[in-house]
N, C-alpha and C positions, 0 to 999 in steps of 0.2 A: 667301520663304515662311516664316512663323513655325512653329516646332515646338510641337505641343500638349504641355502639361504631362503627365507620366506615361507618355507614349508610349514613351519611351526604356526604361523599366523592363519593357515587356511581355515581352521575351524573356530577361530577366535570369536567370530560374530555369534555363532550358535552357542558357544560356551558363555559368552557375555549375556546373551538373551536368556539362556537357561538360568544363570545365576540371578539375574534381576527377577525373573519370574518366580523362582523359588523364594527369594527374599520377600517379595510382595505377598506371597501365600503365607509365609511364616508370620509376617506382620499382621495381615488381615485376620488371620485365624488364631494367633498366638500358638502356632503349631510347633510341634517337636520336630527334630530332624528326622526321626522315624516316620512321622506322619507325612512330612514333605517328600521324603523318599518314596513312600508308598504312592502318593498322589501323582508324582512325575515319572514313576517307573524307573527309578535309578537307585543305586545303593545308598545306604546311609553314609558310607565313606565319600561318595561323590558329592552328596549334599553338604556334608561337613567341610570338605575341601573347597567347594564353591563359596560357602559362607565365610569360613575362616581365612582363606588365602586369596581367592580370586576376587571376591566382592570388595575387599579392602582395597585392592588395586583399581577396581572399576569405579566404585562409588563410595567414597568413605563415609558420607552421611547415612546412606542406606545400611552400610556395614554396621554402623554404631547402633541403629535402631534394632537390627537383627541380633546384634551381640547382646543387647540388654534382655531381649526375649529368651535367647538361648541360655544366658546365665540364670535367669529366673527359672526356666525349665530344669536346669541341672540342679538347682537348689531344692526343687520340689520332687525330683524323681524318686527319692526314697519313700516319700509319702504315697506316690502313685503306685510304686511297687508293693508297698505294704497293703494298700487297698486292693490291689489285684490278687494278691495271696489270700487275703481275707475272703474275697468273693469266690475264689476257687474252692477253698476248703470249707466255708460255711454257707455258701450259697446265698449270701445277703449283700445288700449295697451299703450296709452300715459300717 
């Protein structure tokens, strides 16, 4: 089935707005993809696609800011995971 021309762009404004809003949230809160997904009621995959692909095309400077935060979160995730496991089994925050 052939796709009608122009149909793809129907929701472009809302996707662009969502991507910018998610990016602003991530930057302001140093948030993870998971936290942003929960905050905006979308999947982690959606937030990741918005940040990694769509935002790069929409606003390159905003994309670069978000990319730095997401790289930092990625580098620290093993520490957060270890701390969560420790709290789960020992019941402490240390």
